[in-house]
PDB file of N, CA, C and O in Angstrom:
ATOM      1  N   MET A   1     -41.144 178.088 -48.714  1.00  0.00           N
ATOM      2  CA  MET A   1     -40.699 176.529 -49.695  1.00  0.00           C
ATOM      3  C   MET A   1     -41.904 175.233 -49.397  1.00  0.00           C
ATOM      4  O   MET A   1     -42.105 174.712 -48.300  1.00  0.00           O
ATOM      5  N   GLU A   2     -42.657 174.879 -50.769  1.00  0.00           N
ATOM      6  CA  GLU A   2     -43.319 173.720 -50.273  1.00  0.00           C
ATOM      7  C   GLU A   2     -42.992 172.446 -49.847  1.00  0.00           C
ATOM      8  O   GLU A   2     -42.023 171.805 -50.252  1.00  0.00           O
ATOM      9  N   LEU A   3     -43.798 172.085 -49.035  1.00  0.00           N
ATOM     10  CA  LEU A   3     -43.386 170.470 -48.674  1.00  0.00           C
ATOM     11  C   LEU A   3     -43.046 169.443 -50.053  1.00  0.00           C
ATOM     12  O   LEU A   3     -41.958 169.123 -50.531  1.00  0.00           O
ATOM     13  N   LEU A   4     -44.024 169.189 -50.343  1.00  0.00           N
ATOM     14  CA  LEU A   4     -43.612 168.478 -51.859  1.00  0.00           C
ATOM     15  C   LEU A   4     -44.345 169.069 -53.268  1.00  0.00           C
ATOM     16  O   LEU A   4     -45.570 169.163 -53.352  1.00  0.00           O
ATOM     17  N   SER A   5     -43.514 169.416 -54.257  1.00  0.00           N
ATOM     18  CA  SER A   5     -43.881 169.851 -55.372  1.00  0.00           C
ATOM     19  C   SER A   5     -45.337 169.587 -55.956  1.00  0.00           C
ATOM     20  O   SER A   5     -45.824 168.506 -55.626  1.00  0.00           O
ATOM     21  N   LYS A   6     -46.066 170.366 -56.733  1.00  0.00           N
ATOM     22  CA  LYS A   6     -46.833 169.595 -57.161  1.00  0.00           C
ATOM     23  C   LYS A   6     -46.726 168.851 -58.565  1.00  0.00           C
ATOM     24  O   LYS A   6     -47.659 168.516 -59.295  1.00  0.00           O
ATOM     25  N   ILE A   7     -45.757 168.726 -58.706  1.00  0.00           N
ATOM     26  CA  ILE A   7     -45.357 168.412 -60.261  1.00  0.00           C
ATOM     27  C   ILE A   7     -45.047 167.102 -59.668  1.00  0.00           C
ATOM     28  O   ILE A   7     -45.977 166.300 -59.587  1.00  0.00           O
ATOM     29  N   VAL A   8     -43.893 166.764 -59.245  1.00  0.00           N
ATOM     30  CA  VAL A   8     -43.219 165.540 -58.030  1.00  0.00           C
ATOM     31  C   VAL A   8     -44.496 164.628 -57.853  1.00  0.00           C
ATOM     32  O   VAL A   8     -44.725 163.569 -58.439  1.00  0.00           O
ATOM     33  N   LEU A   9     -45.280 165.274 -56.913  1.00  0.00           N
ATOM     34  CA  LEU A   9     -46.687 164.825 -56.363  1.00  0.00           C
ATOM     35  C   LEU A   9     -47.488 164.147 -57.602  1.00  0.00           C
ATOM     36  O   LEU A   9     -47.727 162.951 -57.435  1.00  0.00           O
ATOM     37  N   GLY A  10     -47.844 164.598 -58.557  1.00  0.00           N
ATOM     38  CA  GLY A  10     -48.361 164.072 -59.975  1.00  0.00           C
ATOM     39  C   GLY A  10     -47.454 162.954 -60.251  1.00  0.00           C
ATOM     40  O   GLY A  10     -47.838 161.798 -60.426  1.00  0.00           O
ATOM     41  N   MET A  11     -46.693 163.199 -60.270  1.00  0.00           N
ATOM     42  CA  MET A  11     -45.413 161.994 -61.222  1.00  0.00           C
ATOM     43  C   MET A  11     -45.558 160.907 -60.413  1.00  0.00           C
ATOM     44  O   MET A  11     -45.722 159.757 -60.820  1.00  0.00           O
ATOM     45  N   ALA A  12     -45.490 161.324 -59.035  1.00  0.00           N
ATOM     46  CA  ALA A  12     -45.463 159.834 -58.158  1.00  0.00           C
ATOM     47  C   ALA A  12     -46.743 159.378 -58.250  1.00  0.00           C
ATOM     48  O   ALA A  12     -46.713 158.181 -58.535  1.00  0.00           O
ATOM     49  N   MET A  13     -48.055 159.865 -58.116  1.00  0.00           N
ATOM     50  CA  MET A  13     -49.455 159.315 -57.875  1.00  0.00           C
ATOM     51  C   MET A  13     -49.676 158.321 -58.990  1.00  0.00           C
ATOM     52  O   MET A  13     -50.157 157.199 -58.833  1.00  0.00           O
ATOM     53  N   LEU A  14     -49.049 159.146 -60.780  1.00  0.00           N
ATOM     54  CA  LEU A  14     -49.194 158.082 -61.530  1.00  0.00           C
ATOM     55  C   LEU A  14     -48.418 156.924 -61.278  1.00  0.00           C
ATOM     56  O   LEU A  14     -48.869 155.780 -61.337  1.00  0.00           O
ATOM     57  N   ARG A  15     -47.293 157.210 -61.010  1.00  0.00           N
ATOM     58  CA  ARG A  15     -46.318 155.674 -60.548  1.00  0.00           C
ATOM     59  C   ARG A  15     -47.075 154.676 -60.133  1.00  0.00           C
ATOM     60  O   ARG A  15     -47.135 153.548 -60.622  1.00  0.00           O
ATOM     61  N   LEU A  16     -47.745 155.165 -59.083  1.00  0.00           N
ATOM     62  CA  LEU A  16     -48.659 154.697 -57.854  1.00  0.00           C
ATOM     63  C   LEU A  16     -49.429 153.918 -58.209  1.00  0.00           C
ATOM     64  O   LEU A  16     -49.557 152.739 -57.881  1.00  0.00           O
ATOM     65  N   LEU A  17     -50.261 154.820 -59.233  1.00  0.00           N
ATOM     66  CA  LEU A  17     -51.106 154.171 -59.828  1.00  0.00           C
ATOM     67  C   LEU A  17     -51.356 152.996 -60.470  1.00  0.00           C
ATOM     68  O   LEU A  17     -52.330 152.255 -60.340  1.00  0.00           O
ATOM     69  N   SER A  18     -50.020 152.838 -61.453  1.00  0.00           N
ATOM     70  CA  SER A  18     -49.047 152.015 -62.329  1.00  0.00           C
ATOM     71  C   SER A  18     -48.834 150.748 -61.490  1.00  0.00           C
ATOM     72  O   SER A  18     -49.255 149.616 -61.727  1.00  0.00           O
ATOM     73  N   GLY A  19     -48.364 151.020 -60.838  1.00  0.00           N
ATOM     74  CA  GLY A  19     -47.695 149.769 -59.517  1.00  0.00           C
ATOM     75  C   GLY A  19     -48.781 149.201 -58.934  1.00  0.00           C
ATOM     76  O   GLY A  19     -48.608 148.025 -58.614  1.00  0.00           O
ATOM     77  N   SER A  20     -50.001 149.735 -58.662  1.00  0.00           N
ATOM     78  CA  SER A  20     -51.321 149.396 -58.483  1.00  0.00           C
ATOM     79  C   SER A  20     -52.074 148.438 -59.407  1.00  0.00           C
ATOM     80  O   SER A  20     -52.735 147.456 -59.073  1.00  0.00           O
ATOM     81  N   MET A  21     -51.920 148.759 -60.231  1.00  0.00           N
ATOM     82  CA  MET A  21     -52.761 148.295 -61.770  1.00  0.00           C
ATOM     83  C   MET A  21     -51.730 146.800 -61.755  1.00  0.00           C
ATOM     84  O   MET A  21     -52.243 145.682 -61.777  1.00  0.00           O
ATOM     85  N   GLU A  22     -50.603 146.967 -61.726  1.00  0.00           N
ATOM     86  CA  GLU A  22     -49.473 145.800 -61.963  1.00  0.00           C
ATOM     87  C   GLU A  22     -49.740 144.761 -60.586  1.00  0.00           C
ATOM     88  O   GLU A  22     -49.557 143.544 -60.586  1.00  0.00           O
ATOM     89  N   ILE A  23     -50.102 145.386 -59.716  1.00  0.00           N
ATOM     90  CA  ILE A  23     -50.367 143.855 -58.409  1.00  0.00           C
ATOM     91  C   ILE A  23     -52.070 143.609 -58.661  1.00  0.00           C
ATOM     92  O   ILE A  23     -52.423 142.457 -58.408  1.00  0.00           O
ATOM     93  N   ALA A  24     -52.888 144.308 -59.010  1.00  0.00           N
ATOM     94  CA  ALA A  24     -54.283 144.323 -59.326  1.00  0.00           C
ATOM     95  C   ALA A  24     -53.790 143.221 -60.637  1.00  0.00           C
ATOM     96  O   ALA A  24     -54.422 142.215 -60.314  1.00  0.00           O
ATOM     97  N   ALA A  25     -53.338 143.001 -61.393  1.00  0.00           N
ATOM     98  CA  ALA A  25     -52.977 142.351 -62.650  1.00  0.00           C
ATOM     99  C   ALA A  25     -52.891 141.028 -62.187  1.00  0.00           C
ATOM    100  O   ALA A  25     -53.496 139.986 -62.440  1.00  0.00           O
ATOM    101  N   ALA A  26     -51.800 141.415 -61.299  1.00  0.00           N
ATOM    102  CA  ALA A  26     -51.406 140.001 -61.247  1.00  0.00           C
ATOM    103  C   ALA A  26     -52.137 138.915 -59.941  1.00  0.00           C
ATOM    104  O   ALA A  26     -52.043 137.692 -60.048  1.00  0.00           O
ATOM    105  N   LEU A  27     -52.595 139.340 -59.172  1.00  0.00           N
ATOM    106  CA  LEU A  27     -53.935 138.869 -58.526  1.00  0.00           C
ATOM    107  C   LEU A  27     -54.767 138.705 -59.421  1.00  0.00           C
ATOM    108  O   LEU A  27     -55.380 137.665 -59.180  1.00  0.00           O
ATOM    109  N   LEU A  28     -55.188 139.273 -60.510  1.00  0.00           N
ATOM    110  CA  LEU A  28     -56.675 138.776 -60.923  1.00  0.00           C
ATOM    111  C   LEU A  28     -56.000 137.815 -61.996  1.00  0.00           C
ATOM    112  O   LEU A  28     -56.823 137.205 -62.679  1.00  0.00           O
ATOM    113  N   MET A  29     -54.410 137.513 -62.328  1.00  0.00           N
ATOM    114  CA  MET A  29     -54.245 136.269 -62.928  1.00  0.00           C
ATOM    115  C   MET A  29     -53.945 135.076 -62.024  1.00  0.00           C
ATOM    116  O   MET A  29     -54.142 134.005 -62.598  1.00  0.00           O
ATOM    117  N   LEU A  30     -53.558 134.985 -60.877  1.00  0.00           N
ATOM    118  CA  LEU A  30     -53.641 134.150 -59.861  1.00  0.00           C
ATOM    119  C   LEU A  30     -55.105 133.496 -59.687  1.00  0.00           C
ATOM    120  O   LEU A  30     -55.315 132.284 -59.648  1.00  0.00           O
ATOM    121  N   ARG A  31     -56.324 134.760 -59.563  1.00  0.00           N
ATOM    122  CA  ARG A  31     -57.513 134.544 -59.450  1.00  0.00           C
ATOM    123  C   ARG A  31     -57.934 133.336 -60.399  1.00  0.00           C
ATOM    124  O   ARG A  31     -58.343 132.208 -60.123  1.00  0.00           O
ATOM    125  N   PHE A  32     -57.596 134.222 -62.102  1.00  0.00           N
ATOM    126  CA  PHE A  32     -58.420 133.139 -63.039  1.00  0.00           C
ATOM    127  C   PHE A  32     -57.856 131.926 -63.321  1.00  0.00           C
ATOM    128  O   PHE A  32     -58.515 130.959 -63.703  1.00  0.00           O
ATOM    129  N   ASN A  33     -56.408 131.926 -63.117  1.00  0.00           N
ATOM    130  CA  ASN A  33     -55.775 130.365 -63.049  1.00  0.00           C
ATOM    131  C   ASN A  33     -56.037 129.831 -64.103  1.00  0.00           C
ATOM    132  O   ASN A  33     -56.611 128.757 -64.281  1.00  0.00           O
ATOM    133  N   ASN A  34     -55.468 130.839 -65.151  1.00  0.00           N
ATOM    134  CA  ASN A  34     -55.841 130.249 -66.746  1.00  0.00           C
ATOM    135  C   ASN A  34     -55.215 131.268 -67.420  1.00  0.00           C
ATOM    136  O   ASN A  34     -55.286 132.478 -67.203  1.00  0.00           O
ATOM    137  N   ILE A  35     -54.223 130.309 -68.765  1.00  0.00           N
ATOM    138  CA  ILE A  35     -53.161 131.164 -69.230  1.00  0.00           C
ATOM    139  C   ILE A  35     -53.797 132.068 -70.096  1.00  0.00           C
ATOM    140  O   ILE A  35     -53.429 133.231 -70.260  1.00  0.00           O
ATOM    141  N   GLU A  36     -54.915 131.441 -70.743  1.00  0.00           N
ATOM    142  CA  GLU A  36     -55.404 132.747 -72.206  1.00  0.00           C
ATOM    143  C   GLU A  36     -55.664 134.091 -71.310  1.00  0.00           C
ATOM    144  O   GLU A  36     -55.186 135.180 -71.626  1.00  0.00           O
ATOM    145  N   LYS A  37     -56.611 133.848 -69.963  1.00  0.00           N
ATOM    146  CA  LYS A  37     -56.947 134.874 -69.238  1.00  0.00           C
ATOM    147  C   LYS A  37     -55.752 135.763 -69.030  1.00  0.00           C
ATOM    148  O   LYS A  37     -55.632 136.956 -69.308  1.00  0.00           O
ATOM    149  N   ALA A  38     -54.848 134.886 -68.453  1.00  0.00           N
ATOM    150  CA  ALA A  38     -53.865 135.867 -67.701  1.00  0.00           C
ATOM    151  C   ALA A  38     -53.108 136.345 -69.389  1.00  0.00           C
ATOM    152  O   ALA A  38     -53.007 137.570 -69.339  1.00  0.00           O
ATOM    153  N   LEU A  39     -52.838 136.091 -70.090  1.00  0.00           N
ATOM    154  CA  LEU A  39     -52.218 136.927 -71.343  1.00  0.00           C
ATOM    155  C   LEU A  39     -53.226 138.374 -71.784  1.00  0.00           C
ATOM    156  O   LEU A  39     -52.890 139.504 -72.138  1.00  0.00           O
ATOM    157  N   ILE A  40     -54.665 137.696 -71.561  1.00  0.00           N
ATOM    158  CA  ILE A  40     -54.925 138.972 -71.928  1.00  0.00           C
ATOM    159  C   ILE A  40     -54.864 139.965 -70.804  1.00  0.00           C
ATOM    160  O   ILE A  40     -55.192 141.029 -71.330  1.00  0.00           O
ATOM    161  N   VAL A  41     -54.588 140.204 -69.389  1.00  0.00           N
ATOM    162  CA  VAL A  41     -54.682 140.656 -68.767  1.00  0.00           C
ATOM    163  C   VAL A  41     -53.090 141.492 -69.035  1.00  0.00           C
ATOM    164  O   VAL A  41     -52.816 142.683 -69.179  1.00  0.00           O
ATOM    165  N   ASN A  42     -52.436 140.523 -69.023  1.00  0.00           N
ATOM    166  CA  ASN A  42     -50.702 141.103 -69.587  1.00  0.00           C
ATOM    167  C   ASN A  42     -50.663 141.833 -70.328  1.00  0.00           C
ATOM    168  O   ASN A  42     -49.733 142.638 -70.280  1.00  0.00           O
ATOM    169  N   SER A  43     -51.879 141.948 -71.632  1.00  0.00           N
ATOM    170  CA  SER A  43     -51.550 142.578 -72.495  1.00  0.00           C
ATOM    171  C   SER A  43     -51.990 143.767 -72.235  1.00  0.00           C
ATOM    172  O   SER A  43     -51.314 144.741 -72.567  1.00  0.00           O
ATOM    173  N   SER A  44     -53.236 143.919 -71.575  1.00  0.00           N
ATOM    174  CA  SER A  44     -54.031 145.102 -71.412  1.00  0.00           C
ATOM    175  C   SER A  44     -52.616 145.792 -70.412  1.00  0.00           C
ATOM    176  O   SER A  44     -52.654 147.022 -70.449  1.00  0.00           O
ATOM    177  N   LEU A  45     -51.867 145.447 -69.877  1.00  0.00           N
ATOM    178  CA  LEU A  45     -50.494 146.415 -69.088  1.00  0.00           C
ATOM    179  C   LEU A  45     -50.230 147.045 -70.291  1.00  0.00           C
ATOM    180  O   LEU A  45     -50.232 148.270 -70.415  1.00  0.00           O
ATOM    181  N   ALA A  46     -49.948 146.066 -71.405  1.00  0.00           N
ATOM    182  CA  ALA A  46     -48.795 146.452 -72.394  1.00  0.00           C
ATOM    183  C   ALA A  46     -49.062 147.763 -73.082  1.00  0.00           C
ATOM    184  O   ALA A  46     -48.421 148.614 -73.698  1.00  0.00           O
ATOM    185  N   LEU A  47     -50.680 147.472 -72.578  1.00  0.00           N
ATOM    186  CA  LEU A  47     -51.157 148.797 -73.397  1.00  0.00           C
ATOM    187  C   LEU A  47     -50.845 150.080 -72.494  1.00  0.00           C
ATOM    188  O   LEU A  47     -50.578 151.191 -72.953  1.00  0.00           O
ATOM    189  N   VAL A  48     -50.914 149.774 -71.229  1.00  0.00           N
ATOM    190  CA  VAL A  48     -51.200 150.912 -70.036  1.00  0.00           C
ATOM    191  C   VAL A  48     -49.953 151.548 -69.538  1.00  0.00           C
ATOM    192  O   VAL A  48     -49.898 152.438 -68.689  1.00  0.00           O
ATOM    193  N   GLY A  49     -48.620 150.804 -70.373  1.00  0.00           N
ATOM    194  CA  GLY A  49     -47.692 151.173 -69.394  1.00  0.00           C
ATOM    195  C   GLY A  49     -46.709 152.229 -70.084  1.00  0.00           C
ATOM    196  O   GLY A  49     -45.947 152.943 -69.431  1.00  0.00           O
ATOM    197  N   PRO A  50     -46.824 152.251 -71.653  1.00  0.00           N
ATOM    198  CA  PRO A  50     -46.600 153.163 -72.115  1.00  0.00           C
ATOM    199  C   PRO A  50     -47.120 154.684 -72.047  1.00  0.00           C
ATOM    200  O   PRO A  50     -46.526 155.688 -72.439  1.00  0.00           O
ATOM    201  N   LEU A  51     -48.025 154.616 -71.617  1.00  0.00           N
ATOM    202  CA  LEU A  51     -49.436 155.459 -71.242  1.00  0.00           C
ATOM    203  C   LEU A  51     -48.701 156.317 -70.168  1.00  0.00           C
ATOM    204  O   LEU A  51     -48.308 157.477 -70.291  1.00  0.00           O
ATOM    205  N   ILE A  52     -48.593 155.429 -69.004  1.00  0.00           N
ATOM    206  CA  ILE A  52     -48.422 156.317 -67.499  1.00  0.00           C
ATOM    207  C   ILE A  52     -46.505 156.515 -68.306  1.00  0.00           C
ATOM    208  O   ILE A  52     -45.776 157.392 -67.843  1.00  0.00           O
ATOM    209  N   LEU A  53     -46.193 155.948 -69.014  1.00  0.00           N
ATOM    210  CA  LEU A  53     -44.179 156.762 -69.406  1.00  0.00           C
ATOM    211  C   LEU A  53     -44.545 157.988 -69.498  1.00  0.00           C
ATOM    212  O   LEU A  53     -44.099 158.908 -68.812  1.00  0.00           O
ATOM    213  N   ILE A  54     -45.634 158.092 -70.613  1.00  0.00           N
ATOM    214  CA  ILE A  54     -45.883 159.328 -71.288  1.00  0.00           C
ATOM    215  C   ILE A  54     -46.107 160.305 -70.711  1.00  0.00           C
ATOM    216  O   ILE A  54     -45.523 161.386 -70.633  1.00  0.00           O
ATOM    217  N   ALA A  55     -47.448 159.705 -70.068  1.00  0.00           N
ATOM    218  CA  ALA A  55     -47.795 161.276 -68.638  1.00  0.00           C
ATOM    219  C   ALA A  55     -46.886 161.501 -68.139  1.00  0.00           C
ATOM    220  O   ALA A  55     -46.462 162.611 -68.461  1.00  0.00           O
ATOM    221  N   THR A  56     -46.077 160.805 -67.198  1.00  0.00           N
ATOM    222  CA  THR A  56     -45.389 160.868 -66.024  1.00  0.00           C
ATOM    223  C   THR A  56     -44.199 161.807 -66.625  1.00  0.00           C
ATOM    224  O   THR A  56     -43.639 162.575 -65.843  1.00  0.00           O
ATOM    225  N   THR A  57     -43.822 161.769 -67.901  1.00  0.00           N
ATOM    226  CA  THR A  57     -42.836 162.122 -68.126  1.00  0.00           C
ATOM    227  C   THR A  57     -43.158 163.793 -69.190  1.00  0.00           C
ATOM    228  O   THR A  57     -42.328 164.627 -69.551  1.00  0.00           O
ATOM    229  N   THR A  58     -44.507 163.760 -69.404  1.00  0.00           N
ATOM    230  CA  THR A  58     -44.939 165.046 -69.763  1.00  0.00           C
ATOM    231  C   THR A  58     -45.101 166.359 -68.313  1.00  0.00           C
ATOM    232  O   THR A  58     -44.894 167.540 -68.036  1.00  0.00           O
ATOM    233  N   ILE A  59     -45.600 165.115 -67.788  1.00  0.00           N
ATOM    234  CA  ILE A  59     -45.123 165.985 -66.328  1.00  0.00           C
ATOM    235  C   ILE A  59     -44.018 166.521 -66.153  1.00  0.00           C
ATOM    236  O   ILE A  59     -44.153 167.744 -66.108  1.00  0.00           O
ATOM    237  N   GLY A  60     -43.225 166.271 -66.060  1.00  0.00           N
ATOM    238  CA  GLY A  60     -42.015 166.343 -65.134  1.00  0.00           C
ATOM    239  C   GLY A  60     -41.321 167.558 -66.751  1.00  0.00           C
ATOM    240  O   GLY A  60     -40.881 168.675 -66.479  1.00  0.00           O
ATOM    241  N   LEU A  61     -41.349 167.208 -67.802  1.00  0.00           N
ATOM    242  CA  LEU A  61     -40.898 167.983 -68.792  1.00  0.00           C
ATOM    243  C   LEU A  61     -41.881 169.504 -68.708  1.00  0.00           C
ATOM    244  O   LEU A  61     -41.360 170.465 -69.273  1.00  0.00           O
ATOM    245  N   VAL A  62     -43.217 169.742 -68.055  1.00  0.00           N
ATOM    246  CA  VAL A  62     -43.719 170.812 -68.351  1.00  0.00           C
ATOM    247  C   VAL A  62     -42.896 171.660 -66.573  1.00  0.00           C
ATOM    248  O   VAL A  62     -42.662 172.845 -66.338  1.00  0.00           O
ATOM    249  N   GLY A  63     -42.749 170.808 -65.965  1.00  0.00           N
ATOM    250  CA  GLY A  63     -42.185 171.070 -64.831  1.00  0.00           C
ATOM    251  C   GLY A  63     -40.658 171.866 -64.791  1.00  0.00           C
ATOM    252  O   GLY A  63     -40.232 172.743 -64.039  1.00  0.00           O
ATOM    253  N   LEU A  64     -40.163 171.292 -65.720  1.00  0.00           N
ATOM    254  CA  LEU A  64     -38.616 171.643 -66.062  1.00  0.00           C
ATOM    255  C   LEU A  64     -38.498 172.708 -67.426  1.00  0.00           C
ATOM    256  O   LEU A  64     -37.502 173.089 -68.042  1.00  0.00           O
ATOM    257  N   SER A  65     -39.764 172.972 -67.590  1.00  0.00           N
ATOM    258  CA  SER A  65     -39.946 173.800 -69.374  1.00  0.00           C
ATOM    259  C   SER A  65     -39.599 175.117 -68.917  1.00  0.00           C
ATOM    260  O   SER A  65     -39.239 175.711 -69.933  1.00  0.00           O
ATOM    261  N   ASP A  66     -39.478 176.233 -67.495  1.00  0.00           N
ATOM    262  CA  ASP A  66     -38.692 176.958 -67.527  1.00  0.00           C
ATOM    263  C   ASP A  66     -37.454 176.931 -66.983  1.00  0.00           C
ATOM    264  O   ASP A  66     -37.108 178.018 -66.520  1.00  0.00           O
ATOM    265  N   LYS A  67     -36.476 175.828 -66.859  1.00  0.00           N
ATOM    266  CA  LYS A  67     -35.282 175.527 -66.671  1.00  0.00           C
ATOM    267  C   LYS A  67     -34.545 175.158 -67.360  1.00  0.00           C
ATOM    268  O   LYS A  67     -33.338 175.265 -67.142  1.00  0.00           O
ATOM    269  N   LEU A  68     -35.392 174.220 -69.144  1.00  0.00           N
ATOM    270  CA  LEU A  68     -34.468 173.734 -69.889  1.00  0.00           C
ATOM    271  C   LEU A  68     -33.994 175.038 -71.126  1.00  0.00           C
ATOM    272  O   LEU A  68     -34.745 176.001 -71.278  1.00  0.00           O
ATOM    273  N   SER A  69     -33.091 174.951 -71.691  1.00  0.00           N
ATOM    274  CA  SER A  69     -33.081 175.797 -73.043  1.00  0.00           C
ATOM    275  C   SER A  69     -33.656 174.945 -73.974  1.00  0.00           C
ATOM    276  O   SER A  69     -33.605 173.733 -73.763  1.00  0.00           O
ATOM    277  N   PRO A  70     -34.319 175.479 -75.199  1.00  0.00           N
ATOM    278  CA  PRO A  70     -35.065 175.123 -76.393  1.00  0.00           C
ATOM    279  C   PRO A  70     -34.109 173.523 -76.668  1.00  0.00           C
ATOM    280  O   PRO A  70     -34.384 172.325 -76.746  1.00  0.00           O
ATOM    281  N   SER A  71     -32.649 174.552 -76.761  1.00  0.00           N
ATOM    282  CA  SER A  71     -32.421 172.602 -77.621  1.00  0.00           C
ATOM    283  C   SER A  71     -31.842 171.464 -76.655  1.00  0.00           C
ATOM    284  O   SER A  71     -31.408 170.407 -77.114  1.00  0.00           O
ATOM    285  N   LYS A  72     -31.871 171.797 -75.081  1.00  0.00           N
ATOM    286  CA  LYS A  72     -31.749 170.771 -74.527  1.00  0.00           C
ATOM    287  C   LYS A  72     -33.174 170.078 -74.230  1.00  0.00           C
ATOM    288  O   LYS A  72     -33.466 168.927 -73.906  1.00  0.00           O
ATOM    289  N   PHE A  73     -33.973 171.276 -74.477  1.00  0.00           N
ATOM    290  CA  PHE A  73     -35.777 170.420 -74.515  1.00  0.00           C
ATOM    291  C   PHE A  73     -35.842 169.454 -75.625  1.00  0.00           C
ATOM    292  O   PHE A  73     -36.673 168.548 -75.679  1.00  0.00           O
ATOM    293  N   ALA A  74     -34.887 169.693 -76.553  1.00  0.00           N
ATOM    294  CA  ALA A  74     -35.326 169.052 -78.298  1.00  0.00           C
ATOM    295  C   ALA A  74     -34.730 167.963 -77.796  1.00  0.00           C
ATOM    296  O   ALA A  74     -35.314 166.928 -78.118  1.00  0.00           O
ATOM    297  N   TRP A  75     -33.374 167.751 -76.839  1.00  0.00           N
ATOM    298  CA  TRP A  75     -32.510 166.128 -76.849  1.00  0.00           C
ATOM    299  C   TRP A  75     -33.067 165.557 -76.272  1.00  0.00           C
ATOM    300  O   TRP A  75     -32.849 164.360 -76.457  1.00  0.00           O
ATOM    301  N   VAL A  76     -34.295 165.923 -75.048  1.00  0.00           N
ATOM    302  CA  VAL A  76     -35.085 165.482 -74.200  1.00  0.00           C
ATOM    303  C   VAL A  76     -36.327 164.786 -74.492  1.00  0.00           C
ATOM    304  O   VAL A  76     -36.788 163.802 -73.913  1.00  0.00           O
ATOM    305  N   ALA A  77     -36.934 165.613 -75.742  1.00  0.00           N
ATOM    306  CA  ALA A  77     -37.910 164.990 -76.771  1.00  0.00           C
ATOM    307  C   ALA A  77     -37.551 163.889 -77.791  1.00  0.00           C
ATOM    308  O   ALA A  77     -38.327 162.968 -78.048  1.00  0.00           O
ATOM    309  N   ILE A  78     -36.295 164.033 -78.379  1.00  0.00           N
ATOM    310  CA  ILE A  78     -35.925 162.820 -79.262  1.00  0.00           C
ATOM    311  C   ILE A  78     -35.732 161.736 -78.056  1.00  0.00           C
ATOM    312  O   ILE A  78     -36.437 160.726 -78.054  1.00  0.00           O
ATOM    313  N   GLY A  79     -34.783 161.957 -77.049  1.00  0.00           N
ATOM    314  CA  GLY A  79     -34.850 160.967 -75.821  1.00  0.00           C
ATOM    315  C   GLY A  79     -36.052 159.934 -75.892  1.00  0.00           C
ATOM    316  O   GLY A  79     -35.854 158.768 -76.231  1.00  0.00           O
ATOM    317  N   VAL A  80     -36.946 160.278 -75.654  1.00  0.00           N
ATOM    318  CA  VAL A  80     -38.431 159.800 -75.100  1.00  0.00           C
ATOM    319  C   VAL A  80     -38.954 159.624 -76.613  1.00  0.00           C
ATOM    320  O   VAL A  80     -39.706 158.653 -76.699  1.00  0.00           O
ATOM    321  N   VAL A  81     -38.731 160.388 -77.979  1.00  0.00           N
ATOM    322  CA  VAL A  81     -39.612 159.692 -78.738  1.00  0.00           C
ATOM    323  C   VAL A  81     -38.683 158.457 -79.413  1.00  0.00           C
ATOM    324  O   VAL A  81     -39.229 157.721 -80.235  1.00  0.00           O
ATOM    325  N   CYS A  82     -37.208 158.233 -79.037  1.00  0.00           N
ATOM    326  CA  CYS A  82     -36.812 157.153 -78.796  1.00  0.00           C
ATOM    327  C   CYS A  82     -36.618 155.804 -78.211  1.00  0.00           C
ATOM    328  O   CYS A  82     -36.209 154.710 -78.598  1.00  0.00           O
ATOM    329  N   LEU A  83     -37.284 156.565 -76.630  1.00  0.00           N
ATOM    330  CA  LEU A  83     -37.795 155.333 -75.718  1.00  0.00           C
ATOM    331  C   LEU A  83     -39.165 154.294 -76.504  1.00  0.00           C
ATOM    332  O   LEU A  83     -39.322 153.106 -76.787  1.00  0.00           O
ATOM    333  N   MET A  84     -39.968 155.595 -76.621  1.00  0.00           N
ATOM    334  CA  MET A  84     -41.382 154.688 -77.211  1.00  0.00           C
ATOM    335  C   MET A  84     -41.250 154.281 -78.412  1.00  0.00           C
ATOM    336  O   MET A  84     -42.322 153.756 -78.712  1.00  0.00           O
ATOM    337  N   ILE A  85     -40.223 154.205 -79.647  1.00  0.00           N
ATOM    338  CA  ILE A  85     -40.084 153.710 -80.964  1.00  0.00           C
ATOM    339  C   ILE A  85     -39.290 152.148 -80.053  1.00  0.00           C
ATOM    340  O   ILE A  85     -39.628 150.994 -80.316  1.00  0.00           O
ATOM    341  N   GLY A  86     -38.601 152.393 -79.373  1.00  0.00           N
ATOM    342  CA  GLY A  86     -37.725 150.691 -78.897  1.00  0.00           C
ATOM    343  C   GLY A  86     -38.964 150.063 -78.295  1.00  0.00           C
ATOM    344  O   GLY A  86     -39.088 148.849 -78.451  1.00  0.00           O
ATOM    345  N   ILE A  87     -40.043 150.822 -77.527  1.00  0.00           N
ATOM    346  CA  ILE A  87     -41.119 150.125 -76.371  1.00  0.00           C
ATOM    347  C   ILE A  87     -41.659 149.591 -77.198  1.00  0.00           C
ATOM    348  O   ILE A  87     -41.647 148.360 -77.200  1.00  0.00           O
ATOM    349  N   LEU A  88     -42.405 150.380 -78.313  1.00  0.00           N
ATOM    350  CA  LEU A  88     -43.335 150.172 -79.310  1.00  0.00           C
ATOM    351  C   LEU A  88     -43.240 149.385 -80.407  1.00  0.00           C
ATOM    352  O   LEU A  88     -44.215 148.730 -80.774  1.00  0.00           O
ATOM    353  N   LYS A  89     -41.866 149.344 -81.174  1.00  0.00           N
ATOM    354  CA  LYS A  89     -41.467 148.843 -82.281  1.00  0.00           C
ATOM    355  C   LYS A  89     -41.239 147.430 -82.049  1.00  0.00           C
ATOM    356  O   LYS A  89     -40.652 147.101 -81.019  1.00  0.00           O
ATOM    357  N   LYS A  90     -41.735 146.312 -83.105  1.00  0.00           N
ATOM    358  CA  LYS A  90     -41.595 144.924 -82.590  1.00  0.00           C
ATOM    359  C   LYS A  90     -40.716 144.277 -83.759  1.00  0.00           C
ATOM    360  O   LYS A  90     -40.379 143.095 -83.696  1.00  0.00           O
TER     361      LYS A  90
END
């Protein structure tokens, strides 16, 4: 038995990267001490967040692909699409 699953490790590493980027962005905002620059940094995070979500979900689905029936896989895919529409739609 593996100590850590490669799939879980990959998902966790992406989330650690995402969290590190959030902390770095907050520190940049504090360093700049400027509203316009803080909004630029925040907007950059808004682009990265959904990409991390998609990548992490994709890795998880690849790990589950042998355990999910095609109909369940379709429901999960529909759910991810709904999440993306909710996140990205203005």
